[in-house]
N, C-alpha and C positions, 0 to 999 in steps of 0.2 A: 688976725693978729700978725703983725709983721714978723718975719723970721730974721734972726740975727745970728751970725757965726755958726751956721749949720745946725742950730738947735730947732727942735720942733715942739710945739705945744700939743699935748695929748690929753684927752679927757681921762682923768684918773679912774673913774668908775669903769669906763670901757676897758682900760688897760687891766684893771683888777679882774674883770670878768674873763678877759682873754687869758690871763695867766691861770685863773682857776680852771678854765676849760682845758688848758694845756696840761695842768697838773692832774686833773681828773682823767684825761685820756692817756696819760703816760702809763699807768699800771696796765691798762688794757693793751696798749701798744707793746709794753714789755712782755705781757703774757703771750700776745700774738707772736712776738719775736722768739720767745722760748719755744712755743709750739712749732714755729718754722724750723728752729734749730733742732728740736727733738724729731720732727718729721724728717728733716734732712739727715739726721743721724740714723734713724730707722731705715730710710731709703738707702743710705750708704751701707748699712749692715745687711739689708736684704740683697742689695746688689753684690756685696762681697760674698755672701752665702751662695748666691746664684753663680757667681764666677767660680767659686770653689767647686760647686757641683759640676759645672761645665768642664773645669780642669780635670776633676776626677774621672768624669765620663770619657774625656779625650784620652787620658792616660790608659784607662781600661781598653778603649778601642785600639790604641796603639799596641798594647800588650797582645790583644787578640790577633791583630794583623801580624805581629811578629811571630806568634805561635802558628798562625796559618801559613806564614812564609816558611817557617821551619818545616812544617808538615809537607808543604809543597816541595821543598828541597829534598826531603827524605823520600818522598814519593817519586820524584824524578830520578834520584839515585837508584832506587829499587827498580824502577822501570828500565833504566839503562842497563842495570845488571842482568835483569831478566832477558832483555833484548840481546845482550852480548852472549849470554848462555844459549839462547835459542839459535843465534847465528852460528855459534860454535857447534852445537848439536846438529844443525842443518848441514854444515860442511862435512861433519863426520858421516851423517846419513847419506849425503850425496856421494861421498867417496866410496862408501860401502856399496851403494847401488851401482856405481860405475865399475867397481871391481867385480861385482856379481855379473853385471852385463858383459864385461870383458871375458869372464870365465865361460858364460853361456855361448857367446859368439865364438870363442876359441873351440869349445866342444862341438858346436855346430859346424865350424869349418873343418875340424878333424873328421867328423862324421860324413860331411859332404865329400871330403877327399877320399875317404874309404868308399863311399858310394860311387864316386866318379871312377875310382880304380875298378870297382866291380862292374860298373856299366861298360867301361872300356874293355874289360875282360870278356863280358858277355857279348859285346859287339864283335870282338876278335873271334870268339868261339862261333858266333853266327856266320861270320865270313868264311871261316874254315869249313863249316858245314856246307856252304854253297859251292865251294870249289871242289 
């Protein structure tokens, strides 16, 4: 049949069958669309829950690291204090040891001077006996 003015001739039975198939498939498509939306919502909820868990875990890890950092700082401060006290005590001990050594050397020197005087005196006496 010739076409005129952009109009088309269509078999009415075929058109009715096509419309019926479309109507019949719509509820199924709508159900599928709802399932997709529900699954999408579930996926979003699960993803959000997972993100919240990860965020909570990250916050806990940060708190642990902060606590470890504080412990490390306190440990370093205590170690520095112990080292400072040890250095101070070491200086005192060295000073006392040097004083004691000076005393011993002074006493030894005095004793040697006395011995030297006695040795000179003994030599003088020996010379006098030879003459």
